[in-house]
DSSP file (Angstrom, degrees, kcal/mol; ACC not computed):
  #  RESIDUE AA STRUCTURE BP1 BP2  ACC     N-H-->O    O-->H-N    N-H-->O    O-->H-N    TCO  KAPPA ALPHA  PHI   PSI    X-CA   Y-CA   Z-CA
    1    1 A M              0   0    0      0, 0.0   126,-0.1     0, 0.0   124,-0.1   0.000 360.0 360.0 360.0 132.3    0.0    0.0    0.0
    2    2 A P        -     0   0    0      0, 0.0     2,-0.3     0, 0.0     0, 0.0  -0.329 360.0-115.9 -69.1 148.2    1.5    3.4   -0.9
    3    3 A R        -     0   0    0    124,-0.1     2,-0.3    -2,-0.0   124,-0.0  -0.631  30.5-147.4 -80.4 140.5    2.4    5.8    1.8
    4    4 A T        -     0   0    0     -2,-0.3    -1,-0.0     1,-0.1   123,-0.0  -0.707  19.2-101.5-107.3 161.5    0.5    9.0    1.7
    5    5 A S     >  -     0   0    0     -2,-0.3     4,-2.7     1,-0.1     5,-0.2  -0.333  35.4-108.3 -73.0 161.0    1.5   12.5    2.7
    6    6 A P  H  > S+     0   0    0      0, 0.0     4,-2.1     0, 0.0     5,-0.1   0.853 121.6  51.8 -59.0 -34.2    0.6   13.9    6.1
    7    7 A V  H  > S+     0   0    0      2,-0.2     4,-2.1     1,-0.2     5,-0.1   0.929 111.1  46.2 -68.1 -45.0   -1.9   16.3    4.3
    8    8 A A  H  > S+     0   0    0      1,-0.2     4,-2.8     2,-0.2    -1,-0.2   0.899 112.3  51.0 -64.5 -40.3   -3.5   13.4    2.4
    9    9 A E  H  X S+     0   0    0     -4,-2.7     4,-2.6     2,-0.2    -1,-0.2   0.906 108.8  51.0 -64.9 -40.2   -3.7   11.3    5.5
   10   10 A A  H  X S+     0   0    0     -4,-2.1     4,-2.0    -5,-0.2    -1,-0.2   0.912 112.1  47.3 -62.4 -41.8   -5.4   14.2    7.5
   11   11 A R  H  X S+     0   0    0     -4,-2.1     4,-2.5     2,-0.2    -2,-0.2   0.939 112.1  49.6 -63.3 -46.8   -7.9   14.5    4.6
   12   12 A D  H  X S+     0   0    0     -4,-2.8     4,-2.3     1,-0.2    -2,-0.2   0.881 110.9  49.6 -61.7 -38.5   -8.5   10.7    4.6
   13   13 A R  H  X S+     0   0    0     -4,-2.6     4,-1.5     2,-0.2    -1,-0.2   0.873 109.7  51.3 -68.8 -36.0   -9.0   10.7    8.3
   14   14 A A  H  X S+     0   0    0     -4,-2.0     4,-0.7     2,-0.2    -2,-0.2   0.907 111.9  47.1 -64.9 -40.9  -11.5   13.6    8.1
   15   15 A W  H >X S+     0   0    0     -4,-2.5     4,-1.2     1,-0.2     3,-0.9   0.877 106.5  58.2 -66.5 -37.2  -13.4   11.7    5.4
   16   16 A L  H 3X S+     0   0    0     -4,-2.3     4,-2.7     1,-0.2    -1,-0.2   0.849  94.4  66.1 -61.3 -33.2  -13.3    8.5    7.6
   17   17 A A  H 3X S+     0   0    0     -4,-1.5     4,-2.2     1,-0.2    -1,-0.2   0.850  97.8  54.3 -57.7 -34.1  -15.1   10.5   10.3
   18   18 A T  H <X S+     0   0    0     -3,-0.9     4,-1.7    -4,-0.7    -1,-0.2   0.930 110.4  45.3 -63.3 -45.6  -18.1   10.7    8.0
   19   19 A A  H  X S+     0   0    0     -4,-1.2     4,-2.4     2,-0.2    -2,-0.2   0.881 110.8  53.4 -66.3 -38.5  -18.1    6.9    7.6
   20   20 A V  H  X S+     0   0    0     -4,-2.7     4,-2.6     2,-0.2    -1,-0.2   0.908 106.5  52.3 -63.6 -41.6  -17.6    6.3   11.4
   21   21 A A  H  X S+     0   0    0     -4,-2.2     4,-1.9     1,-0.2    -1,-0.2   0.896 110.3  49.0 -61.0 -38.8  -20.7    8.5   12.1
   22   22 A E  H  X S+     0   0    0     -4,-1.7     4,-2.5     2,-0.2    -2,-0.2   0.914 109.5  51.6 -65.5 -42.7  -22.6    6.3    9.7
   23   23 A A  H  X S+     0   0    0     -4,-2.4     4,-2.3     1,-0.2    -2,-0.2   0.912 109.2  50.5 -61.1 -42.8  -21.4    3.2   11.4
   24   24 A R  H  X S+     0   0    0     -4,-2.6     4,-2.5     1,-0.2    -1,-0.2   0.899 109.5  51.1 -61.3 -40.5  -22.4    4.5   14.8
   25   25 A Q  H  X S+     0   0    0     -4,-1.9     4,-1.5     2,-0.2    -2,-0.2   0.921 108.9  50.8 -64.1 -43.4  -25.9    5.3   13.4
   26   26 A G  H  <>S+     0   0    0     -4,-2.5     5,-2.8     1,-0.2    -1,-0.2   0.909 110.8  48.6 -59.9 -42.5  -26.2    1.8   12.0
   27   27 A L  H ><5S+     0   0    0     -4,-2.3     3,-1.8     1,-0.2    -1,-0.2   0.918 108.9  53.0 -63.3 -43.8  -25.3    0.3   15.3
   28   28 A A  H 3<5S+     0   0    0     -4,-2.5    -1,-0.2     1,-0.3    -2,-0.2   0.784 106.0  55.0 -62.3 -27.5  -27.8    2.5   17.1
   29   29 A E  T 3<5S-     0   0    0     -4,-1.5    -1,-0.3    -3,-0.2    -2,-0.2   0.438 125.9-101.8 -84.8  -0.3  -30.5    1.3   14.7
   30   30 A G  T < 5S+     0   0    0     -3,-1.8    -3,-0.2     1,-0.2    -2,-0.1   0.599  86.5 113.8  90.2  12.5  -29.7   -2.4   15.7
   31   31 A G  S   <S-     0   0    0     -5,-2.8    -1,-0.2    -6,-0.2    21,-0.1  -0.199  76.9 -64.0-103.9-164.6  -27.7   -3.0   12.6
   32   32 A I        -     0   0    0     19,-0.2     2,-2.3    -2,-0.1    19,-0.4  -0.714  47.9-124.4 -87.9 128.5  -24.2   -3.8   11.6
   33   33 A P        +     0   0    0      0, 0.0     2,-0.4     0, 0.0   -10,-0.2  -0.398  65.0 123.2 -81.2  70.5  -21.7   -1.0   12.4
   34   34 A I        -     0   0    0     -2,-2.3    17,-2.3   -11,-0.2     2,-0.3  -0.998  35.0-177.9-126.8 129.9  -20.1   -0.4    9.0
   35   35 A G  E     -A   50   0A   0     -2,-0.4    50,-2.3    15,-0.2    51,-0.3  -0.875   2.9-178.1-125.6 158.9  -20.3    3.0    7.4
   36   36 A A  E     -AB  49  84A   0     13,-2.7    13,-2.3    -2,-0.3     2,-0.3  -0.974   8.9-166.9-150.5 161.4  -19.1    4.4    4.1
   37   37 A A  E     -AB  48  83A   0     46,-2.2    46,-3.4    -2,-0.3     2,-0.5  -0.983  14.5-142.4-150.3 145.1  -18.9    7.7    2.1
   38   38 A L  E     -AB  47  82A   0      9,-3.0     8,-2.7    -2,-0.3     9,-1.5  -0.954  22.0-169.8-112.6 123.8  -18.1    8.4   -1.5
   39   39 A Y  E     -AB  45  81A   0     42,-2.9    42,-2.6    -2,-0.5     6,-0.2  -0.889  18.1-128.1-115.7 142.1  -16.1   11.6   -2.2
   40   40 A A    >   -     0   0    0      4,-2.9     3,-2.1    -2,-0.4    40,-0.1  -0.378  37.5-101.3 -75.7 163.9  -15.3   13.4   -5.4
   41   41 A D  T 3  S+     0   0    0      1,-0.3    -1,-0.1    37,-0.2    38,-0.1   0.806 123.6  55.7 -57.4 -31.8  -11.7   14.2   -6.3
   42   42 A D  T 3  S-     0   0    0      2,-0.1    -1,-0.3     1,-0.0    38,-0.1   0.407 124.8-100.8 -84.9   4.1  -12.3   17.8   -5.2
   43   43 A G  S <  S+     0   0    0     -3,-2.1     2,-0.3     1,-0.3    -2,-0.1   0.446  72.2 147.7  93.7   0.4  -13.5   16.7   -1.7
   44   44 A T        -     0   0    0      1,-0.1    -4,-2.9    -5,-0.0     2,-0.7  -0.536  51.5-124.4 -70.1 130.4  -17.2   17.1   -2.3
   45   45 A L  E     +A   39   0A   0     -2,-0.3    -6,-0.2    -6,-0.2     3,-0.1  -0.677  31.5 178.4 -75.5 116.3  -19.2   14.5   -0.4
   46   46 A L  E     -     0   0A   0     -8,-2.7     2,-0.3    -2,-0.7    -7,-0.2   0.839  61.2 -18.8 -88.4 -38.2  -21.3   12.7   -3.0
   47   47 A G  E     -A   38   0A   0     -9,-1.5    -9,-3.0    24,-0.1    -1,-0.3  -0.979  53.1-164.2-167.3 154.9  -23.0   10.2   -0.8
   48   48 A R  E     +A   37   0A   0     -2,-0.3     2,-0.3   -11,-0.2   -11,-0.2  -0.972  19.9 146.6-142.9 155.7  -22.9    8.5    2.6
   49   49 A G  E     -A   36   0A   0    -13,-2.3   -13,-2.7    -2,-0.3     2,-0.3  -0.988  28.1-131.8-174.1 174.4  -24.5    5.5    4.1
   50   50 A H  E     -A   35   0A   0     -2,-0.3   -15,-0.2   -15,-0.2     2,-0.2  -0.921  46.7 -72.9-138.3 165.0  -24.3    2.6    6.5
   51   51 A N        +     0   0    0    -17,-2.3    11,-0.2   -19,-0.4   -19,-0.2  -0.401  47.5 173.0 -59.4 125.1  -25.0   -1.1    6.4
   52   52 A R     >  +     0   0    0      9,-3.2     4,-2.8     6,-0.2     6,-0.5   0.055  36.7 119.0-125.2  22.1  -28.8   -1.4    6.4
   53   53 A R  H  >>S+     0   0    0      8,-0.6     4,-1.1     1,-0.2     5,-0.7   0.922  84.6  37.5 -55.6 -47.8  -29.3   -5.2    5.9
   54   54 A V  H  45S+     0   0    0      2,-0.2    -1,-0.2     3,-0.2     3,-0.1   0.946 118.4  47.9 -70.9 -49.9  -31.1   -5.7    9.2
   55   55 A Q  H  45S+     0   0    0      1,-0.2    -2,-0.2    -4,-0.2    -1,-0.2   0.869 125.0  29.3 -62.3 -39.3  -33.1   -2.4    9.1
   56   56 A D  H  <5S-     0   0    0     -4,-2.8    -1,-0.2     2,-0.2    -2,-0.2   0.526  98.3-126.3-100.1  -7.7  -34.3   -2.9    5.5
   57   57 A G  T  <5 +     0   0    0     -4,-1.1    -3,-0.2    -5,-0.3    -4,-0.2   0.825  68.6 133.6  63.8  29.5  -34.4   -6.6    5.3
   58   58 A D    > < -     0   0    0     -5,-0.7     3,-1.8    -6,-0.5    -1,-0.2  -0.940  48.0-160.6-119.0 109.9  -32.2   -6.2    2.2
   59   59 A P  T 3  S+     0   0    0      0, 0.0    -6,-0.1     0, 0.0    -1,-0.1   0.671  92.4  55.7 -65.9 -14.7  -29.1   -8.4    1.9
   60   60 A S  T 3  S+     0   0    0      1,-0.1     2,-1.9    -7,-0.1     5,-0.1   0.448  76.3 102.7 -95.0   0.8  -27.6   -6.1   -0.6
   61   61 A A    <   +     0   0    0     -3,-1.8    -9,-3.2     4,-0.1    -8,-0.6  -0.373  47.9 155.6 -86.0  61.4  -27.7   -3.0    1.6
   62   62 A H     >  -     0   0    0     -2,-1.9     4,-2.4   -11,-0.2     5,-0.2  -0.374  57.2-104.1 -78.3 165.9  -24.1   -2.9    2.6
   63   63 A A  H  > S+     0   0    0      1,-0.2     4,-2.5     2,-0.2   -27,-0.2   0.919 119.7  48.2 -59.6 -46.7  -22.5    0.4    3.7
   64   64 A E  H  > S+     0   0    0      1,-0.2     4,-2.5     2,-0.2    -1,-0.2   0.899 112.8  47.9 -64.7 -40.2  -20.6    0.9    0.4
   65   65 A T  H  > S+     0   0    0      2,-0.2     4,-2.7     1,-0.2    -1,-0.2   0.877 110.7  52.5 -68.5 -35.2  -23.7    0.2   -1.7
   66   66 A S  H  X S+     0   0    0     -4,-2.4     4,-2.2     2,-0.2    -2,-0.2   0.922 112.2  44.5 -64.6 -43.4  -25.7    2.6    0.4
   67   67 A A  H  X S+     0   0    0     -4,-2.5     4,-1.5     2,-0.2    -2,-0.2   0.905 113.6  51.3 -65.3 -41.2  -23.2    5.4    0.0
   68   68 A F  H  X S+     0   0    0     -4,-2.5     4,-0.7     1,-0.2    -2,-0.2   0.919 111.6  46.5 -62.0 -45.6  -23.0    4.6   -3.7
   69   69 A R  H >< S+     0   0    0     -4,-2.7     3,-0.9     1,-0.2    -1,-0.2   0.896 109.6  54.3 -64.5 -39.9  -26.8    4.8   -4.1
   70   70 A A  H 3< S+     0   0    0     -4,-2.2    -1,-0.2     1,-0.3    -2,-0.2   0.807 101.0  61.1 -64.6 -28.6  -27.0    8.0   -2.1
   71   71 A A  H 3< S-     0   0    0     -4,-1.5    -1,-0.3    -3,-0.2    -2,-0.2   0.759  98.2-153.9 -69.1 -23.9  -24.4    9.6   -4.5
   72   72 A G    <<  -     0   0    0     -3,-0.9     2,-0.2    -4,-0.7    -1,-0.1  -0.079  41.3 -23.6  73.1 179.0  -26.8    9.1   -7.4
   73   73 A R        -     0   0    0     -4,-0.1     2,-0.3    -3,-0.1     3,-0.1  -0.421  62.9-173.0 -67.6 130.5  -25.8    8.7  -11.0
   74   74 A Q        -     0   0    0     -2,-0.2     3,-0.1     1,-0.1    -2,-0.0  -0.918  31.6-128.2-119.3 148.7  -22.4   10.2  -11.9
   75   75 A R  S    S-     0   0    0     -2,-0.3     2,-0.3     1,-0.2    -1,-0.1   0.900  94.2  -3.2 -60.2 -39.8  -21.0   10.5  -15.4
   76   76 A S        -     0   0    0      2,-0.1    -1,-0.2    -3,-0.1    24,-0.1  -0.989  50.6-152.5-151.6 152.1  -17.9    8.8  -14.2
   77   77 A Y    >   +     0   0    0     22,-0.5     3,-2.0    -2,-0.3    25,-0.8   0.322  56.3 126.7-108.0   4.9  -16.5    7.6  -10.9
   78   78 A R  T 3  S+     0   0    0      1,-0.3   -37,-0.2    23,-0.2    23,-0.1  -0.413  76.1  21.7 -61.7 135.6  -12.9    8.1  -11.9
   79   79 A G  T 3  S+     0   0    0      1,-0.3    -1,-0.3    21,-0.3     2,-0.1   0.330  96.6 125.1  88.4  -8.5  -11.1   10.1   -9.3
   80   80 A T    <   -     0   0    0     -3,-2.0    23,-1.8    20,-0.2    22,-0.7  -0.453  49.8-143.6 -84.1 160.0  -13.6    9.3   -6.6
   81   81 A T  E     -Bc  39 103A   0    -42,-2.6   -42,-2.9    21,-0.2     2,-0.6  -0.988   1.2-153.5-125.5 125.2  -12.7    7.8   -3.2
   82   82 A M  E     -Bc  38 104A   0     21,-2.5    23,-2.5    -2,-0.4     2,-0.5  -0.880  14.3-163.1 -94.5 123.0  -14.8    5.3   -1.3
   83   83 A V  E     +Bc  37 105A   0    -46,-3.4   -46,-2.2    -2,-0.6     2,-0.4  -0.927  14.1 173.2-108.4 128.3  -14.2    5.6    2.4
   84   84 A T  E     -Bc  36 106A   0     21,-2.9    23,-3.0    -2,-0.5   -48,-0.2  -0.989  37.9-136.6-139.2 145.4  -15.3    2.6    4.5
   85   85 A T  E    S+     0   0A   0    -50,-2.3    23,-0.5    -2,-0.4     2,-0.3   0.726  92.8  34.5 -72.0 -20.6  -14.8    1.7    8.2
   86   86 A L  E    S- c   0 108A   0    -51,-0.3    23,-0.2    21,-0.2     3,-0.1  -0.969 101.6 -84.6-136.7 148.1  -14.0   -1.9    7.3
   87   87 A S        -     0   0    0     21,-1.7     2,-0.1    25,-0.5    -2,-0.1  -0.257  60.8-104.6 -48.7 130.4  -12.2   -3.7    4.4
   88   88 A P        -     0   0    0      0, 0.0    27,-3.4     0, 0.0    28,-0.2  -0.352  30.5-125.3 -68.6 138.5  -14.8   -4.1    1.7
   89   89 A C     >  -     0   0    0     25,-0.3     4,-2.5    26,-0.1     5,-0.2  -0.065  36.8 -92.2 -66.4 178.0  -16.3   -7.5    1.2
   90   90 A W  H  > S+     0   0    0      2,-0.2     4,-2.3     1,-0.2     5,-0.1   0.880 126.6  54.3 -64.0 -38.2  -16.2   -9.2   -2.3
   91   91 A Y  H  > S+     0   0    0      2,-0.2     4,-1.5     1,-0.2    -1,-0.2   0.947 114.1  39.7 -60.1 -50.1  -19.6   -7.8   -3.2
   92   92 A C  H  > S+     0   0    0      2,-0.2     4,-2.1     1,-0.2    -2,-0.2   0.831 112.3  56.5 -72.4 -32.1  -18.5   -4.2   -2.4
   93   93 A S  H  X S+     0   0    0     -4,-2.5     4,-2.3     1,-0.2    -1,-0.2   0.892 105.4  53.0 -63.2 -38.6  -15.1   -4.7   -3.9
   94   94 A G  H  X S+     0   0    0     -4,-2.3     4,-3.3     2,-0.2    -2,-0.2   0.886 106.0  53.0 -62.6 -39.1  -16.9   -5.7   -7.1
   95   95 A L  H  X S+     0   0    0     -4,-1.5     4,-2.1     2,-0.2     6,-0.3   0.930 108.8  49.5 -60.4 -46.3  -18.9   -2.5   -7.0
   96   96 A V  H  X>S+     0   0    0     -4,-2.1     5,-1.9     1,-0.2     4,-0.5   0.932 116.7  41.6 -58.4 -47.0  -15.7   -0.4   -6.7
   97   97 A R  H ><5S+     0   0    0     -4,-2.3     3,-0.9     1,-0.2    -2,-0.2   0.917 111.4  55.1 -68.5 -44.6  -14.1   -2.3   -9.6
   98   98 A Q  H 3<5S+     0   0    0     -4,-3.3    -1,-0.2     1,-0.2    -2,-0.2   0.886 116.2  36.3 -56.7 -42.3  -17.3   -2.3  -11.8
   99   99 A F  H 3<5S-     0   0    0     -4,-2.1   -22,-0.5    -5,-0.2    -1,-0.2   0.369 109.6-115.9-100.6   5.6  -17.7    1.5  -11.6
  100  100 A G  T <<5 +     0   0    0     -3,-0.9   -21,-0.3    -4,-0.5   -20,-0.2   0.798  41.8 179.1  71.5  29.8  -14.0    2.5  -11.7
  101  101 A I      < -     0   0    0     -5,-1.9    -1,-0.2    -6,-0.3   -23,-0.2  -0.513  18.3-150.7 -63.7 130.5  -13.8    4.1   -8.3
  102  102 A S        +     0   0    0    -25,-0.8    23,-2.5   -22,-0.7     2,-0.3   0.824  65.3  26.3 -80.6 -34.4  -10.1    5.1   -8.1
  103  103 A R  E     -cd  81 125A   0    -23,-1.8   -21,-2.5    21,-0.2     2,-0.4  -0.942  53.7-163.5-133.7 150.4   -9.4    5.0   -4.4
  104  104 A V  E     -cd  82 126A   0     21,-2.6    23,-2.6    -2,-0.3     2,-0.6  -0.980   7.6-159.8-132.7 123.3  -10.6    3.1   -1.3
  105  105 A V  E     -cd  83 127A   0    -23,-2.5   -21,-2.9    -2,-0.4     2,-0.5  -0.915  13.8-159.1-101.0 121.4   -9.7    4.4    2.2
  106  106 A V  E     -cd  84 128A   0     21,-3.2    23,-2.8    -2,-0.6    24,-0.6  -0.891  14.4-158.1-107.8 123.2  -10.2    1.5    4.7
  107  107 A G  E    S-     0   0A   0    -23,-3.0    24,-3.9    -2,-0.5     2,-0.3   0.938  75.8 -18.1 -63.0 -47.8  -10.7    2.3    8.4
  108  108 A E  E     -c   86   0A   0    -23,-0.5   -21,-1.7    22,-0.2    -1,-0.3  -0.990  40.7-173.6-159.7 154.6   -9.5   -1.2    9.4
  109  109 A A        +     0   0    0     -2,-0.3   -23,-0.1   -23,-0.2    -1,-0.1   0.128  66.1  95.4-134.2  16.5   -8.9   -4.7    8.2
  110  110 A R  S    S+     0   0    0      1,-0.2     3,-0.2     3,-0.0   -24,-0.0   0.919  91.0  39.0 -75.1 -44.4   -8.0   -6.5   11.4
  111  111 A T  S    S+     0   0    0      1,-0.3     2,-0.3     0, 0.0    -1,-0.2   0.743 135.0  13.8 -80.9 -22.4  -11.5   -7.8   12.1
  112  112 A F        -     0   0    0    -23,-0.0     2,-0.9    -4,-0.0   -25,-0.5  -0.901  61.7-159.5-154.6 122.4  -12.2   -8.6    8.5
  113  113 A H        +     0   0    0     -2,-0.3    -4,-0.1    -3,-0.2    -3,-0.0  -0.842  30.0 168.6-104.9  96.6   -9.8   -8.7    5.6
  114  114 A G        -     0   0    0     -2,-0.9     3,-0.4   -25,-0.1   -25,-0.3   0.464  52.4 -52.1 -84.5-136.7  -12.0   -8.3    2.5
  115  115 A G  S  > S+     0   0    0    -27,-3.4     4,-2.2     1,-0.2     5,-0.2   0.167  91.4 111.4 -95.6  17.6  -11.1   -7.7   -1.1
  116  116 A H  H  > S+     0   0    0    -28,-0.2     4,-2.2     1,-0.2    -1,-0.2   0.833  77.9  53.2 -66.9 -29.5   -8.9   -4.6   -0.8
  117  117 A D  H  > S+     0   0    0     -3,-0.4     4,-2.2     2,-0.2    -1,-0.2   0.924 109.4  49.8 -66.2 -42.2   -5.7   -6.6   -1.8
  118  118 A W  H  > S+     0   0    0      2,-0.2     4,-0.9     1,-0.2    -2,-0.2   0.905 109.7  51.2 -61.1 -42.6   -7.6   -7.7   -5.0
  119  119 A L  H ><>S+     0   0    0     -4,-2.2     5,-2.3     1,-0.2     3,-0.8   0.922 108.7  51.1 -60.7 -43.9   -8.6   -4.2   -5.7
  120  120 A A  H ><5S+     0   0    0     -4,-2.2     3,-1.7     1,-0.3    -2,-0.2   0.900 105.4  56.0 -60.7 -40.6   -5.0   -3.0   -5.3
  121  121 A E  H 3<5S+     0   0    0     -4,-2.2    -1,-0.3     1,-0.3    -2,-0.2   0.744 107.4  51.5 -62.2 -22.5   -3.9   -5.7   -7.7
  122  122 A H  T <<5S-     0   0    0     -4,-0.9    -1,-0.3    -3,-0.8    -2,-0.2   0.051 129.2 -90.9-107.2  24.1   -6.3   -4.3  -10.3
  123  123 A G  T < 5S+     0   0    0     -3,-1.7     2,-0.5     1,-0.3    -3,-0.2   0.493  79.4 136.4  90.1   4.7   -5.1   -0.7  -10.0
  124  124 A V      < -     0   0    0     -5,-2.3     2,-0.4    -6,-0.1    -1,-0.3  -0.733  56.8-123.2 -84.9 131.0   -7.3    0.8   -7.2
  125  125 A E  E     -d  103   0A   0    -23,-2.5   -21,-2.6    -2,-0.5     2,-0.5  -0.615  29.6-161.0 -74.0 126.0   -5.3    2.9   -4.8
  126  126 A I  E     -d  104   0A   0     -2,-0.4     2,-0.5   -23,-0.2   -21,-0.2  -0.929  11.9-171.2-113.0 130.7   -5.8    1.5   -1.3
  127  127 A V  E     -d  105   0A   0    -23,-2.6   -21,-3.2    -2,-0.5     2,-0.7  -0.971   6.2-164.5-120.2 114.0   -5.2    3.5    1.9
  128  128 A L  E     -d  106   0A   0     -2,-0.5   -21,-0.2   -23,-0.2   -23,-0.1  -0.878   8.6-179.5-101.9 110.7   -5.4    1.4    5.0
  129  129 A L        -     0   0    0    -23,-2.8   -22,-0.2    -2,-0.7     3,-0.2   0.681  24.1-146.0 -85.8 -18.8   -5.6    3.7    8.1
  130  130 A D        -     0   0    0    -24,-0.6     2,-0.4     1,-0.2   -22,-0.2   0.943  25.6-164.8  50.7  53.6   -5.7    0.9   10.8
  131  131 A D     >  -     0   0    0    -24,-3.9     4,-2.0   -25,-0.2    -1,-0.2  -0.564  19.0-149.8 -78.1 125.3   -8.0    3.1   12.8
  132  132 A A  H  > S+     0   0    0     -2,-0.4     4,-2.6     1,-0.2     5,-0.2   0.858  95.5  53.3 -64.0 -38.4   -8.4    2.1   16.5
  133  133 A E  H  > S+     0   0    0      2,-0.2     4,-2.4     1,-0.2    -1,-0.2   0.915 109.1  48.8 -65.8 -42.3  -12.0    3.3   16.8
  134  134 A C  H  > S+     0   0    0      1,-0.2     4,-2.1     2,-0.2    -2,-0.2   0.933 113.8  46.8 -61.5 -45.4  -13.1    1.4   13.8
  135  135 A A  H  X S+     0   0    0     -4,-2.0     4,-2.8     1,-0.2    -2,-0.2   0.912 112.5  49.2 -64.2 -43.0  -11.5   -1.8   15.0
  136  136 A A  H  X S+     0   0    0     -4,-2.6     4,-2.3     2,-0.2    -1,-0.2   0.903 110.5  50.6 -64.8 -41.2  -12.9   -1.4   18.6
  137  137 A M  H  X S+     0   0    0     -4,-2.4     4,-1.9     1,-0.2    -1,-0.2   0.922 114.6  43.7 -63.0 -43.0  -16.4   -0.8   17.3
  138  138 A M  H  X S+     0   0    0     -4,-2.1     4,-2.8     2,-0.2    -2,-0.2   0.898 111.6  52.8 -71.4 -39.8  -16.3   -3.9   15.1
  139  139 A R  H  X S+     0   0    0     -4,-2.8     4,-2.1     2,-0.2    -2,-0.2   0.920 109.8  49.6 -59.7 -43.5  -14.7   -6.1   17.8
  140  140 A G  H  X S+     0   0    0     -4,-2.3     4,-1.7     1,-0.2    -1,-0.2   0.915 112.3  47.4 -61.3 -43.7  -17.4   -5.1   20.2
  141  141 A F  H  X S+     0   0    0     -4,-1.9     4,-3.1     1,-0.2    -2,-0.2   0.922 110.1  52.2 -64.1 -44.3  -20.1   -5.9   17.7
  142  142 A L  H  < S+     0   0    0     -4,-2.8    -1,-0.2     1,-0.2    -2,-0.2   0.867 109.9  49.5 -60.6 -37.3  -18.5   -9.3   16.8
  143  143 A A  H  < S+     0   0    0     -4,-2.1    -1,-0.2    -5,-0.2    -2,-0.2   0.871 119.3  37.4 -69.1 -36.5  -18.4  -10.2   20.5
  144  144 A E  H  < S+     0   0    0     -4,-1.7    -2,-0.2     1,-0.2    -1,-0.2   0.818 131.5  22.0 -85.6 -32.9  -22.1   -9.3   21.0
  145  145 A R    >X  +     0   0    0     -4,-3.1     4,-1.9    -5,-0.2     3,-0.5  -0.354  63.2 150.0-135.6  54.6  -23.6  -10.4   17.7
  146  146 A P  H 3> S+     0   0    0      0, 0.0     4,-2.4     0, 0.0     5,-0.2   0.838  76.9  56.1 -60.4 -32.4  -21.5  -13.1   16.0
  147  147 A E  H 3> S+     0   0    0      2,-0.2     4,-1.7     1,-0.2     5,-0.1   0.868 106.9  49.2 -68.6 -35.2  -24.5  -14.8   14.3
  148  148 A L  H <> S+     0   0    0     -3,-0.5     4,-2.0     2,-0.2    -1,-0.2   0.889 111.5  49.2 -69.7 -39.2  -25.5  -11.5   12.7
  149  149 A W  H  X S+     0   0    0     -4,-1.9     4,-2.0     2,-0.2    -2,-0.2   0.916 108.3  53.2 -65.7 -42.6  -22.0  -10.9   11.4
  150  150 A A  H  <>S+     0   0    0     -4,-2.4     5,-3.3     1,-0.2     4,-0.2   0.894 109.8  49.3 -59.9 -39.4  -21.8  -14.5   10.0
  151  151 A E  H ><5S+     0   0    0     -4,-1.7     3,-1.0     3,-0.2    -1,-0.2   0.897 107.9  54.6 -64.5 -40.4  -25.1  -13.8    8.1
  152  152 A D  H 3<5S+     0   0    0     -4,-2.0    -2,-0.2     1,-0.3    -1,-0.2   0.874 113.6  39.8 -63.9 -38.3  -23.7  -10.6    6.7
  153  153 A V  T 3<5S-     0   0    0     -4,-2.0    -1,-0.3    -5,-0.1    -2,-0.2   0.289 117.8-108.9 -97.8  10.5  -20.6  -12.2    5.2
  154  154 A G  T < 5       0   0    0     -3,-1.0    -3,-0.2    -4,-0.2    -4,-0.1   0.808 360.0 360.0  74.1  31.3  -22.5  -15.3    4.1
  155  155 A E      <       0   0    0     -5,-3.3    -4,-0.2    -6,-0.2    -5,-0.1   0.437 360.0 360.0 -94.4 360.0  -21.1  -17.9    6.5
């Protein structure tokens, strides 16, 4: 994973705060605490969302897809950054690849190592922040609701 400048890391962490707020909201709603946000190259927030599988009864309502849908139709996704509190699963990694999202900022990949290595192999810039708050929120959820997490990742 490439090293980023201190300015870029500060921006990425500020963007991650949007995803963390979404994850907290999902947890408060009784859902899975994963949040995401899609940002334009100029820093404009295009869309934000959280995992809504439980709340909506929709197995495809992952955080990244919720943020992507909230962004609405864009002419192109080149130059955009998907920020997510957790390494994206294969489904969400496919979304990133399908639509040509250029960067993915990952809050943490300790509790779940999804498809971010595969994305990097296919030219997507990956920034892994290893954020302690993201990891702690997910660890707490995994301890309390392991069956819900197993359902979310298809186990």
